[in-house]
C-alpha positions in Angstrom: -10.7 33.1 -30.4 -11.4 33.5 -26.8 -14.6 33.1 -27.0 -13.9 30.0 -29.0 -11.4 28.8 -26.3 -14.2 29.3 -23.7 -17.0 27.1 -25.6 -13.9 24.5 -25.9 -13.2 24.5 -22.2 -16.9 24.2 -22.0 -17.4 21.1 -24.1 -14.2 19.5 -22.5 -15.8 19.5 -19.4 -19.5 18.3 -20.2 -17.5 15.5 -22.3 -15.3 14.4 -19.2 -18.2 14.7 -17.0 -20.5 12.4 -19.3 -17.5 10.0 -19.8 -17.0 9.8 -16.3 -20.7 9.2 -15.7 -20.4 5.8 -17.6 -17.0 4.7 -17.1 -17.8 4.5 -13.5 -21.3 2.6 -13.9 -21.1 -0.8 -13.5 -24.9 -1.4 -14.7 -23.8 0.4 -18.2 -23.7 -1.0 -21.1 -20.3 -2.4 -22.0 -19.5 -1.0 -25.3 -20.6 2.4 -23.7 -18.4 1.8 -20.8 -15.5 1.0 -23.1 -16.0 4.1 -25.1 -16.0 6.1 -22.2 -12.7 4.8 -20.5 -11.1 5.3 -23.7 -12.1 8.5 -24.3 -11.0 9.5 -20.7 -7.9 7.5 -21.2 -6.9 9.7 -24.6 -7.4 12.8 -22.7 -4.1 12.7 -20.4 -5.2 15.1 -17.9 -5.3 14.5 -14.1 -8.7 15.5 -14.2 -9.4 12.5 -16.4 -7.1 10.2 -14.2 -9.2 11.3 -11.5 -12.5 10.0 -13.8 -10.9 6.6 -14.4 -9.3 5.6 -10.9 -13.1 4.4 -9.5 -13.2 1.9 -12.5 -10.4 -0.1 -10.2 -12.9 -0.7 -7.3 -15.9 -2.6 -8.9 -16.4 -5.9 -11.0 -18.2 -6.6 -13.9 -19.1 -9.9 -15.7 -17.5 -11.3 -18.1 -14.0 -11.4 -16.1 -12.1 -11.0 -19.3 -14.4 -7.8 -19.8 -13.4 -6.3 -16.3 -9.8 -6.7 -17.2 -9.9 -5.5 -20.3 -11.5 -2.5 -18.9 -9.2 -2.3 -16.3 -6.0 -2.2 -18.5 -7.4 0.1 -20.9 -7.9 2.5 -17.6 -4.4 1.6 -16.3 -2.5 2.3 -19.6 -4.2 5.7 -20.2 -3.4 6.6 -16.6 0.4 5.6 -17.3 0.2 7.4 -20.6 -0.7 10.8 -18.6 2.6 10.5 -16.7 3.5 13.4 -13.8 0.0 14.8 -14.2 -1.7 11.5 -12.9 0.6 11.6 -9.8 -1.9 13.6 -7.5 -5.0 12.1 -8.1 -3.4 8.3 -7.5 -1.9 9.6 -4.0 -5.3 11.2 -3.4 -6.8 8.1 -4.7 -4.7 6.2 -2.2 -5.9 8.1 0.7 -9.2 6.7 0.4 -8.9 3.5 -1.5 -9.9 0.2 -0.2 -7.4 -1.6 -2.3 -4.0 0.2 -2.9 -3.1 -2.5 -5.7 -4.0 -0.6 -9.3 -3.0 2.9 -7.7 0.2 1.5 -6.6 1.3 -0.2 -9.6 0.1 2.9 -11.9 2.6 5.0 -9.4 5.6 2.3 -10.2 5.6 3.1 -13.4 5.4 6.8 -13.3 7.8 7.9 -10.4 10.6 6.3 -9.2 10.6 3.5 -6.6 12.2 6.0 -3.9 9.4 8.4 -4.8 6.5 5.6 -4.5 8.2 4.9 -0.8 8.2 8.5 0.1 4.4 8.8 -1.2 3.8 5.7 1.0 5.5 6.8 4.1 3.3 10.1 3.8 0.2 8.1 4.0 1.6 6.0 6.9 2.5 9.2 8.7 -1.1 10.9 9.0 -1.8 7.4 10.5 -2.4 6.0 14.1 -2.2 3.4 16.0 -5.4 3.4 17.7 -8.4 0.9 16.8 -10.1 1.3 13.6 -12.9 -0.7 12.1 -11.2 -1.0 8.8 -7.2 -0.7 8.9 -6.7 -2.7 5.4 -5.1 0.7 3.9 -2.3 0.5 6.7 -2.2 -2.9 6.4 -1.7 -3.1 2.4 1.3 -0.2 2.8 2.8 -1.7 5.6 3.0 -5.3 3.4 3.8 -3.3 0.3 6.7 -1.8 2.1 8.1 -5.3 3.4 8.8 -5.9 -0.3 10.7 -2.6 -0.7 14.3 -1.6 0.6 14.8 1.9 1.9 16.3 3.2 4.8 13.7 5.7 5.4 11.3 2.7 6.0 12.6 1.7 9.4 11.7 4.8 11.2 8.3 5.0 9.8 7.1 1.6 10.3 8.1 0.8 13.8 5.5 3.0 15.3 2.8 0.3 14.0 4.5 -2.5 16.3 2.4 -0.8 19.3 -0.7 -0.6 16.7 -3.8 -1.8 18.1 -4.6 -4.6 14.7 -3.0 -7.8 14.9 -2.2 -7.9 11.4 -0.9 -4.3 11.2 1.8 -5.8 14.0 2.5 -8.3 12.0 3.4 -6.4 8.8 5.0 -3.9 10.7 7.3 -6.6 11.9 8.1 -7.6 8.4 9.0 -4.0 7.1 11.2 -3.4 9.6 13.0 -6.9 9.4 13.1 -6.5 5.6 15.5 -3.3 6.4 19.3 -3.6 5.8 19.3 -1.1 8.8 16.8 -2.7 11.3 19.3 -3.9 13.8 18.9 -0.2 15.5 15.0 -1.5 16.3 16.4 -4.6 17.6 14.9 -3.3 21.6 12.0 -2.1 20.0 11.0 -5.5 18.2 12.0 -7.6 21.4 9.6 -4.7 23.4 6.9 -5.9 21.1 7.8 -9.5 21.4 7.5 -9.6 25.0 4.4 -8.2 25.0 2.4 -9.7 22.2 -0.1 -12.1 22.7 -0.1 -13.0 18.9 1.9 -16.2 18.0 2.4 -15.2 14.5 3.9 -12.1 15.5 6.4 -13.4 18.1 7.5 -16.3 15.5 8.2 -13.2 12.6 10.1 -11.4 15.3 12.2 -14.6 16.6 12.6 -15.7 12.9 14.0 -12.3 11.9 16.3 -12.5 14.6 17.7 -16.0 13.9 18.2 -15.1 10.3 20.5 -12.2 10.8 21.9 -14.1 14.2 20.7 -11.2 16.6 20.8 -11.9 20.7 18.2 -11.1 22.5 20.9 -9.4 24.9 19.7 -8.5 28.3 16.2 -9.5 27.5 17.1 -13.2 27.7 15.1 -14.4 30.6 11.9 -12.3 29.5 12.1 -13.5 26.0 12.8 -17.5 27.4 9.4 -16.9 29.0 7.1 -16.1 26.0 9.1 -18.4 23.6 6.1 -20.3 21.3 7.0 -24.0 21.3 9.0 -25.1 18.7 11.7 -21.9 19.9 14.6 -22.1 21.9 17.3 -19.5 22.5 20.9 -20.9 21.8 23.8 -20.8 24.5 24.6 -17.1 22.6 20.8 -16.2 23.4 20.0 -16.4 19.7 16.7 -17.4 18.6 16.7 -20.9 16.7 13.7 -23.4 15.8 14.4 -26.6 18.3 
């Protein structure tokens, strides 16, 4: 029995490798790639999920085939359950686009746990210049659409990021939270130092929507107001 089990494991590993190569090959015959994706999806293991995830990074013609293959891979990942979480998080750390793995995580674990994973990824990122900050941008943009008391404390750091789009989404992520008011000073410092009009507009619109005044920074803010904005008598930004 032990010998049979050993050969069984070797056979599984060999089959997984074969399917992985086909599933990840955009030049493979569609029928072969489909069979490979289906086989991996039915394995329900972390290793199979790891092999399926690269299918989301390339496109094949026709579009209906591309979508069907990705849907099949996605459903296989979801069916794997908790064992898929590790490979999904590892993929998030290197993928150019987080949409598919994030959608899968949302189906497997709780919203709070998803936010925890995203914040852990952000915690490993810095605010210095990088050639391609897309992963950081996508995570912050995702956090704009989620409500969690932990987001503010992590996202506020990126108001000082070297990339303008990162700062834009960082402001959005902070302002989307119920407890954002504690970060008013940080938002105002960002506003006064910011060259980007759209980032300044986003901060002003956030203050206006909440009726927040700019306090003792009124003079500094006034000098940086973009066209179309003014401070009312209480020091609250308004669109003119």
